[in-house]
C-alpha positions as CSV (number, residue, x, y, z in Angstrom):
1,M,68.9,137.6,93.5
2,S,70.3,133.8,93.7
3,N,70.8,131.4,90.8
4,F,67.7,129.4,90.0
5,L,69.1,126.1,88.4
6,I,66.8,124.0,86.6
7,V,67.1,120.9,89.1
8,D,64.2,120.1,91.6
9,P,64.2,120.5,94.3
10,V,65.2,124.2,94.9
11,K,65.3,126.4,97.7
12,A,62.1,128.6,97.9
13,E,64.2,131.7,97.8
14,D,65.4,130.7,94.4
15,G,61.9,129.5,93.3
16,L,60.9,133.2,94.3
17,D,63.7,134.7,93.3
18,Y,62.9,133.1,89.8
19,V,59.2,134.3,89.9
20,F,60.3,138.0,90.5
21,A,62.6,138.0,87.8
22,Y,60.2,136.5,85.5
23,M,57.2,138.7,86.5
24,S,59.1,141.7,86.2
25,A,60.4,140.8,82.9
26,A,57.0,140.1,81.5
27,Y,55.1,143.0,83.2
28,G,57.7,145.4,83.6
29,N,56.5,148.7,86.0
30,Q,53.1,147.3,86.3
31,F,54.4,144.4,88.6
32,V,56.9,146.4,90.4
33,R,54.3,149.4,91.0
34,I,51.8,146.7,93.0
35,F,54.6,146.7,96.1
36,E,55.2,150.7,96.3
37,G,55.0,151.6,99.6
38,V,55.4,148.0,101.2
39,S,58.8,146.6,102.5
40,T,60.5,144.5,100.4
41,D,60.8,141.5,103.0
42,M,57.2,141.8,104.1
43,V,56.4,141.0,100.1
44,R,58.5,138.1,100.2
45,M,57.8,136.5,103.4
46,V,53.7,136.8,102.2
47,W,54.8,135.4,98.6
48,Q,56.8,132.4,100.2
49,K,53.8,131.6,102.7
50,E,51.5,131.4,100.0
51,L,53.1,129.5,97.7
52,G,55.0,126.6,100.0
53,T,56.4,124.0,98.2
54,Y,55.1,125.0,94.8
55,L,58.7,127.4,94.9
56,Q,60.4,124.2,95.4
57,S,59.6,122.9,91.9
58,K,60.5,123.9,88.6
59,A,57.8,122.1,86.8
60,V,55.0,123.6,88.5
61,L,56.6,127.7,88.6
62,D,57.2,126.9,84.7
63,Y,53.5,125.9,84.4
64,A,52.3,128.7,86.4
65,L,54.6,131.4,84.5
66,S,53.7,130.0,81.1
67,N,49.9,130.5,82.3
68,L,49.7,133.9,83.4
69,P,46.9,136.6,82.9
70,T,47.9,138.4,79.9
71,D,46.6,141.9,81.1
72,W,47.9,142.3,84.5
73,P,50.1,140.5,87.3
74,P,48.3,138.2,89.3
75,S,48.4,138.3,93.1
76,V,49.8,135.8,95.3
77,F,46.5,134.1,95.7
78,K,45.7,134.0,91.8
79,F,49.8,132.8,91.1
80,R,49.1,129.8,93.8
81,D,45.8,129.0,92.2
82,I,47.6,128.4,88.8
83,C,50.2,126.6,90.4
84,K,47.4,124.5,91.7
85,K,46.2,123.7,88.0
86,S,50.0,122.2,87.1
87,P,50.0,118.7,86.5
88,D,53.1,118.2,88.2
89,V,51.1,119.2,91.8
C-alpha cells in the first residue's frame, strides 16, 4: 500500500489505497467480502475508472468517507455519487 499524503494533488493509486484502507477499517469483513472471487486487479481498475479524478483530491475523498452509509459499504457507483456532492468538486 502506498503512503497517502495530505497534499493535493495525489496519484489516483494513492487515493484508491486511502479509500480501501479506510473502508476496510470502517466496515471490516463486510467490505472485503464484497470482492470475493473477483481479481484484485479488476476491482482496482473499475474503482479507478469510475472515481477518476476524485481519487486525486483528498478533500473530496475525506468528504465521501465522512458521509458513508452506516449499514453497508457502498458500491463504487454510490461512492462516486457521494464524491459528486462534495463542496470541493
